[in-house]
C-alpha positions in Angstrom: -44.1 -34.6 -58.9 -46.4 -31.6 -58.8 -44.4 -28.2 -59.8 -46.2 -25.1 -58.3 -45.3 -22.0 -56.3 -47.2 -23.5 -53.4 -44.3 -26.1 -52.5 -45.4 -29.1 -51.2 -42.3 -29.7 -49.0 -43.5 -33.3 -47.8 -43.9 -34.3 -51.5 -40.6 -32.9 -52.2 -38.8 -34.9 -49.2 -40.3 -38.2 -50.1 -39.2 -37.7 -53.8 -35.6 -36.7 -52.5 -35.3 -40.0 -50.5 -36.6 -42.2 -53.4 -34.1 -40.2 -55.9 -31.3 -41.0 -53.6 -32.1 -44.8 -53.3 -32.6 -45.1 -57.2 -29.0 -43.2 -58.0 -27.3 -45.2 -55.3 -28.6 -48.4 -56.7 -27.5 -47.4 -60.1 -24.0 -46.3 -58.8 -23.7 -49.7 -56.8 -24.5 -52.0 -59.7 -21.8 -50.1 -61.9 -19.1 -50.0 -59.6 -19.6 -53.4 -58.2 -19.3 -54.7 -61.6 -22.6 -56.0 -62.0 -23.7 -53.9 -64.7 -21.7 -52.1 -67.4 -23.6 -49.2 -68.5 -24.9 -46.6 -66.2 -28.0 -45.1 -66.8 -28.5 -42.0 -64.7 -30.5 -40.0 -67.3 -33.3 -42.2 -66.8 -33.4 -41.8 -63.2 -33.0 -38.0 -63.5 -36.0 -37.9 -66.1 -38.2 -39.9 -63.7 -37.8 -37.0 -60.8 -37.4 -34.0 -63.2 -39.2 -32.0 -60.6 -36.5 -32.0 -58.2 -34.5 -30.2 -60.7 -36.6 -27.3 -61.4 -34.8 -23.8 -60.6 -38.2 -22.4 -59.5 -38.4 -25.1 -56.8 -34.6 -24.2 -55.8 -35.4 -20.5 -55.5 -38.7 -21.5 -53.3 -36.6 -23.4 -50.9 -34.0 -20.7 -50.4 -36.6 -18.0 -50.0 -38.5 -20.1 -47.4 -35.2 -20.9 -45.7 -34.4 -17.0 -45.2 -37.5 -16.7 -43.6 -37.5 -19.9 -41.2 -35.5 -20.2 -37.9 -34.3 -23.1 -35.5 -34.9 -26.7 -36.7 -36.8 -25.8 -40.1 -34.0 -23.6 -41.2 -31.7 -26.1 -40.6 -33.8 -28.6 -42.6 -34.2 -26.1 -45.5 -30.7 -25.4 -45.6 -29.7 -29.2 -45.9 -32.6 -29.5 -48.6 -31.5 -26.2 -50.4 -27.8 -27.8 -50.7 -29.0 -31.1 -51.8 -31.4 -29.9 -54.5 -29.0 -27.0 -55.7 -26.2 -29.9 -56.0 -28.4 -32.3 -57.6 -29.7 -29.5 -60.2 -26.2 -29.3 -61.3 -25.3 -33.2 -61.5 -28.7 -33.2 -63.4 -27.4 -30.8 -66.1 -24.4 -33.2 -66.6 -26.0 -36.4 -66.1 -25.2 -37.7 -69.6 -21.8 -36.8 -69.5 -21.7 -38.3 -66.0 -22.9 -41.5 -67.4 -20.3 -41.5 -70.5 -17.4 -41.1 -68.0 -18.5 -43.7 -65.6 -19.5 -46.0 -68.5 -16.0 -45.6 -70.1 -14.4 -46.4 -66.8 -16.3 -49.7 -66.6 -16.0 -51.0 -70.2 -12.3 -49.3 -71.6 -9.8 -52.0 -71.9 -6.3 -51.1 -71.8 -3.4 -53.2 -73.2 0.1 -53.6 -72.0 2.9 -55.9 -73.6 -0.1 -57.5 -75.4 -2.1 -58.3 -72.3 -5.5 -56.8 -72.3 -7.0 -55.8 -68.7 -10.1 -53.5 -68.0 -9.3 -49.9 -66.9 -10.4 -50.4 -63.3 -8.5 -53.3 -62.7 -5.4 -52.1 -64.2 -5.2 -50.0 -61.1 -4.9 -53.0 -59.2 -2.2 -54.5 -61.1 -0.3 -51.4 -61.2 -0.1 -50.8 -57.4 1.1 -54.8 -57.2 3.5 -54.4 -60.4 7.3 -54.3 -59.0 8.9 -53.8 -62.3 9.0 -50.4 -62.3 9.2 -50.3 -66.4 6.0 -52.4 -66.7 4.2 -50.4 -64.1 4.9 -47.0 -65.9 3.5 -48.8 -68.9 0.2 -49.7 -67.1 -0.1 -46.2 -65.9 0.6 -44.6 -69.1 -1.8 -46.9 -70.8 -4.5 -45.8 -68.2 -3.7 -42.3 -68.6 -4.7 -42.8 -72.4 -7.9 -43.4 -71.0 -8.0 -40.5 -69.0 -7.1 -38.4 -72.2 -10.2 -40.0 -73.7 -12.2 -38.9 -70.7 -11.0 -35.3 -70.7 -13.0 -33.7 -73.4 -16.3 -35.1 -71.7 -14.8 -34.4 -68.1 -14.1 -30.4 -69.4 -17.6 -30.3 -70.8 -19.0 -31.6 -67.7 -17.2 -29.0 -65.6 -17.9 -26.1 -67.8 -21.5 -27.0 -67.7 -21.5 -27.0 -63.9 -19.9 -24.0 -63.7 -22.4 -22.1 -66.1 -25.4 -23.6 -64.2 -24.1 -22.2 -61.0 -24.1 -18.5 -62.4 -27.6 -19.3 -63.9 -28.6 -19.7 -60.4 -27.5 -16.1 -59.7 -24.1 -17.0 -57.8 -20.8 -15.2 -59.2 -19.2 -18.7 -59.5 -19.2 -22.4 -58.6 -17.1 -21.5 -55.4 -19.6 -18.6 -54.4 -22.5 -21.1 -54.5 -21.1 -23.9 -52.5 -19.8 -21.3 -50.0 -23.3 -20.3 -49.6 -25.3 -23.4 -49.1 -22.8 -25.4 -47.2 -22.0 -22.5 -44.9 -18.2 -23.4 -45.0 -15.3 -20.9 -45.1 -13.5 -22.8 -47.6 -10.6 -19.9 -47.8 -10.1 -20.0 -44.0 -10.0 -24.1 -44.4 -7.4 -23.6 -47.1 -5.2 -21.1 -45.2 -5.2 -23.6 -42.0 -4.1 -26.3 -44.5 -1.2 -24.2 -46.1 0.2 -23.7 -42.5 -0.1 -27.3 -42.0 1.7 -28.2 -45.3 4.5 -25.6 -44.6 5.0 -26.8 -40.7 5.3 -30.4 -42.0 7.6 -30.0 -45.2 10.8 -31.2 -43.6 9.1 -34.2 -42.0 7.1 -35.1 -45.2 10.3 -34.9 -47.7 12.5 -36.7 -45.4 10.0 -39.8 -44.7 8.7 -39.8 -48.2 11.9 -39.5 -49.8 13.3 -42.3 -48.0 10.0 -44.4 -48.9 10.5 -43.7 -52.4 14.0 -44.5 -52.5 13.9 -47.8 -50.7 10.8 -49.2 -52.2 10.4 -47.8 -55.8 14.3 -47.2 -56.4 13.7 -43.6 -57.6 14.2 -40.3 -55.6 11.2 -38.4 -54.7 11.8 -35.6 -57.1 11.8 -38.2 -60.0 8.9 -40.2 -58.8 5.4 -40.4 -60.7 2.0 -41.3 -59.2 2.4 -45.2 -60.3 5.2 -45.3 -58.0 3.4 -43.7 -54.9 0.8 -46.7 -55.9 3.4 -49.3 -55.4 4.9 -47.7 -52.3 1.6 -47.5 -50.7 0.8 -51.0 -51.6 3.5 -51.6 -49.1 4.2 -55.5 -49.9 6.8 -55.7 -47.1 4.0 -55.6 -44.6 1.8 -58.2 -46.2 2.6 -61.0 -43.6 1.0 -58.8 -41.2 -2.4 -58.3 -43.1 -3.1 -61.9 -44.6 -6.0 -61.6 -47.3 -8.1 -64.6 -45.9 -9.1 -63.3 -42.4 -9.9 -59.8 -43.6 -13.8 -60.0 -43.1 -13.4 -62.4 -39.7 -11.0 -59.7 -38.1 -13.8 -57.1 -39.2 -16.4 -58.9 -37.3 -14.4 -59.3 -34.3 -13.4 -55.8 -34.2 -17.0 -54.9 -34.4 -17.9 -57.8 -31.8 -15.5 -55.6 -29.5 -18.0 -52.6 -29.3 -21.1 -54.8 -29.3 -21.9 -55.1 -32.6 -22.9 -58.1 -34.3 -22.3 -57.6 -38.2 -24.0 -61.4 -38.9 -27.2 -60.1 -37.2 -27.2 -56.5 -39.1 -29.6 -57.5 -41.8 -29.6 -54.0 -43.1 -25.7 -54.2 -44.0 -24.8 -56.5 -47.3 -21.2 -57.1 -47.3 -19.8 -57.5 -51.0 -16.2 -58.7 -51.1 -16.4 -60.9 -54.1 -13.6 -60.3 -56.7 -15.0 -59.1 -60.4 -13.1 -57.9 -63.3 -15.3 -55.0 -63.8 -15.6 -53.9 -60.1 -14.1 -50.8 -59.0 -11.0 -51.0 -57.1 -12.0 -48.1 -55.0 -14.1 -49.6 -51.8 -17.5 -47.8 -51.4 -20.8 -47.9 -49.6 -24.0 -47.4 -51.3 -26.6 -46.2 -48.6 -29.6 -47.2 -50.6 -32.4 -46.9 -47.9 -31.3 -45.3 -44.5 -31.1 -47.3 -42.4 -32.9 -50.2 -44.1 -30.5 -51.3 -47.2 -26.8 -50.6 -46.8 -24.4 -52.0 -49.5 -20.7 -52.4 -48.2 -18.3 -53.1 -51.3 -14.8 -53.9 -51.6 -12.3 -55.6 -53.9 -9.5 -57.4 -51.9 -6.3 -57.2 -53.8 -4.1 -57.9 -50.6 -1.9 -56.0 -47.9 -2.6 -53.4 -45.4 -4.9 -51.4 -48.0 -7.8 -54.0 -47.7 -7.7 -53.5 -43.8 -7.9 -50.0 -43.8 -10.2 -49.6 -46.7 -12.8 -52.0 -45.5 -12.6 -50.6 -41.8 -13.0 -47.0 -43.6 -16.0 -48.0 -45.5 -17.6 -50.0 -42.6 -17.5 -46.6 -40.7 -19.9 -45.4 -43.4 -21.9 -48.5 -43.4 -22.6 -48.5 -39.3 -23.2 -44.8 -39.4 -25.8 -45.1 -41.6 -27.3 -48.4 -40.3 -27.6 -47.1 -36.7 -29.1 -43.9 -38.0 -32.7 -43.2 -36.3 -35.3 -44.4 -38.9 -37.7 -41.7 -37.6 -35.2 -38.9 -38.4 -36.5 -36.6 -41.3 -34.9 -37.3 -44.7 -32.6 -34.3 -44.2 -30.7 -35.8 -41.5 -30.6 -39.5 -42.8 -29.2 -38.7 -46.2 -28.2 -34.9 -46.5 -26.1 -32.7 -44.3 -22.4 -32.3 -43.7 -20.6 -35.1 -45.5 -17.7 -34.5 -43.0 -19.8 -36.6 -40.1 -20.0 -39.7 -41.9 -16.4 -39.3 -43.2 -15.4 -38.8 -39.5 -16.9 -42.1 -38.6 -15.2 -43.8 -41.5 -11.6 -42.4 -40.5 -12.1 -43.3 -36.9 -12.5 -47.3 -37.9 -9.8 -46.9 -40.3 -7.3 -45.2 -37.8 -7.7 -48.7 -35.8 -5.1 -49.9 -38.0 -2.5 -47.5 -36.5 -3.4 -48.5 -33.2 -0.7 -51.0 -31.6 -2.9 -52.6 -29.5 -5.5 -53.5 -32.1 -2.8 -54.8 -34.3 -1.6 -57.1 -31.5 -4.9 -58.2 -30.4 -6.6 -58.6 -33.9 -3.6 -59.5 -36.2 -1.0 -60.8 -33.6 1.3 -58.5 -34.8 3.9 -58.0 -32.0 6.6 -55.5 -33.6 4.4 -52.8 -35.3 7.3 -49.8 -35.2 7.9 -49.7 -38.9 4.3 -50.0 -40.0 3.3 -47.3 -37.9 5.8 -44.9 -39.0 4.8 -45.9 -42.5 1.2 -45.2 -41.7 1.8 -42.0 -39.9 3.3 -41.3 -43.1 0.5 -42.2 -45.4 -1.8 -40.2 -43.3 0.6 -37.0 -43.6 0.7 -37.5 -47.5 -3.1 -37.3 -47.7 -3.7 -34.3 -45.3 -1.1 -32.6 -47.7 -2.5 -33.5 -50.8 -6.2 -32.6 -49.7 -4.7 -29.4 -48.6 -3.1 -28.9 -52.2 -6.6 -30.2 -53.7 -8.5 -27.6 -51.9 -6.3 -24.9 -52.9 -6.4 -25.8 -56.5 -9.9 -26.3 -56.7 -10.7 -22.8 -55.1 -8.9 -21.7 -58.0 -10.7 -23.9 -60.7 -14.3 -23.1 -59.4 -13.7 -19.5 -59.2 -11.3 -18.7 -62.2 -12.5 -21.4 -64.7 -10.8 -24.1 -66.6 -8.3 -22.2 -68.7 -4.7 -23.3 -67.9 -5.8 -25.4 -65.1 -4.2 -28.5 -66.0 -0.7 -26.8 -65.4 -2.2 -25.3 -62.3 -2.9 -28.7 -61.1 0.5 -29.8 -61.8 2.1 -27.0 -60.2 -0.1 -27.1 -57.0 0.0 -30.7 -56.4 3.9 -31.3 -57.2 4.6 -28.1 -54.7 3.2 -29.9 -51.7 3.9 -33.6 -52.8 7.2 -33.2 -54.8 6.8 -36.2 -57.0 5.5 -35.8 -60.7 1.8 -35.6 -61.3 0.4 -35.7 -64.8 -1.4 -32.2 -66.0 -4.1 -34.5 -67.6 -5.5 -35.5 -64.2 -6.6 -32.1 -63.7 -10.3 -33.2 -63.7 -10.2 -36.6 -63.1 -8.8 -36.0 -59.8 -11.7 -33.7 -58.7 -14.7 -34.7 -56.9 -17.8 -32.6 -57.4 -18.8 -29.9 -54.4 -15.3 -29.4 -53.2 -15.6 -32.8 -51.4 -12.0 -32.5 -50.6 -13.0 -29.8 -47.8 -15.4 -32.5 -46.5 -12.4 -35.0 -46.1 -10.1 -32.4 -44.4 -12.9 -31.4 -41.8 -13.4 -34.9 -41.1 -9.7 -35.7 -40.2 -9.8 -32.8 -38.1 -12.8 -33.9 -36.3 -12.1 -37.6 -36.0 -8.7 -36.7 -34.2 -10.9 -34.8 -31.7 -13.4 -37.6 -31.6 -10.6 -40.3 -31.1 -9.1 -38.1 -28.1 -12.6 -38.0 -26.5 -12.8 -41.9 -26.8 -9.7 -42.3 -25.4 -10.5 -39.9 -22.5 -13.9 -41.5 -21.4 -13.0 -45.4 -22.0 -9.1 -45.7 -22.3 -6.6 -46.4 -25.1 -8.3 -49.6 -25.8 -11.8 -48.0 -26.1 -12.5 -50.3 -29.1 -12.8 -53.4 -27.1 -15.6 -51.8 -24.7 -19.4 -52.0 -25.1 -19.8 -48.7 -23.6 -17.7 -47.0 -26.5 -20.1 -48.7 -28.9 -23.1 -47.5 -27.0 -21.5 -43.9 -27.2 -21.0 -44.4 -30.9 -24.4 -45.9 -31.7 -25.6 -42.9 -30.0 -23.9 -40.4 -32.2 -24.5 -42.5 -35.1 -28.3 -42.4 -34.4 -28.3 -38.6 -35.0 -27.4 -39.3 -38.8 -26.0 -36.3 -40.2 -28.5 -33.6 -38.1 -25.4 -31.9 -36.7 -22.4 -30.8 -38.6 -18.9 -31.5 -37.3 -18.5 -27.9 -35.8 -21.3 -28.7 -33.3 -20.6 -32.4 -32.8 -16.9 -31.0 -31.7 -18.8 -28.8 -28.9 -21.0 -31.9 -28.1 -17.8 -33.6 -27.1 -16.7 -30.6 -24.8 -14.4 -28.8 -27.3 -14.8 -25.1 -28.1 -15.2 -26.2 -31.7 -13.6 -27.6 -34.8 -9.7 -27.5 -33.9 -6.7 -28.8 -35.8 -4.7 -29.3 -32.5 -5.3 -32.8 -31.8 -4.6 -33.6 -35.3 -1.3 -31.7 -35.3 -0.1 -33.4 -32.2 0.1 -36.8 -34.3 3.1 -35.2 -36.4 4.8 -33.3 -33.6 8.0 -34.9 -32.4 
């Protein structure tokens, strides 16, 4: 791409779309277990013109002089170019970490297993001693990753300062237009207000399922508790995909006819246990990838990722690249949470899985959600410090902050392995808040069983067609709210 002060924006936008497609394909091949090495460096080198600080400065300057739609598009473009500049600076280190995740082998009692697959085995292991050994064997890989992860984070922090910002947090506050501190204060109030509910509920789960008090529990205990084998009879593995297809049929979507979505449910040893969507071409080529391992999590995860996939697949192809690929990540996460939340709907459980008495499972799911809200609220608080103060002492800060909110033990060594770039945890929190508002609006318009009506599907398709043009604050106003509000979410946890 030509580099010049006389910036050709349309050429930049074409390169942005091509770059996204190439990067997502590379992640897809590695995480789907189809390719061991992740060669990000080659792709970044191919699009080197996108990572010129001069280009970023020009877009920023042009944005400051623009208004209306052009200003919006330029802010999304500035956000993307800046974020990608930072990730370009650490491409070699990212590739090292991801390749390690795909190729490292852990050994437990003489049994060798891939690092990623070990996470699935750990969650299914009922013997606490053996589960602990798998956990600590995986932690040895995390320890091995940490020197690379630390260098990676230090490099990104330095790159943020090189662009003229005080620190990494200051940079993302400006380019995303989010008041992270205000969001953190909101979540701290939420954490304080749900302390008793969380301690009682999670304490009972740890004691009953893992056989250990919450205060003595570890992260591997949580994996086993949340695996929730006691509910496996409600969530058989075999009808997973047929149930998904029937659910989509309920809102007038025929997955079989959606040639732009490829569903990958094949089990592979090196496949990531974490389901994901790779929007290689929006809306033309969407990869939906999951590795089923049994239980309710298969259903919640597949529905979550389907929310992403459908959002991308119904996006208007005529939208500019900024609205198809860039923008507020909370938007697509909201649609993912909306479909995931169906597994907490008593009517959906009876209609699609034949579950007659779901009370115990619904209580369990409510507690899971409470856990994640508290966890991400704590993560945001920790990451605000990490990205403003730097890495020194942050391993213990991570441990203190997460344990204060979640009680059970957290290894300090996870202080970087448990961090996504660009304060993505805030995107999840904003998505949970907006999803509760969206779900309330759907119930108001189409009834409690909105997921059985084509009209609700048409309503969602219209929202999905907008891509990520609007942020969740604006979408909340479209639905008739004054803006983003945590009140509907709070109602889920009030007595």
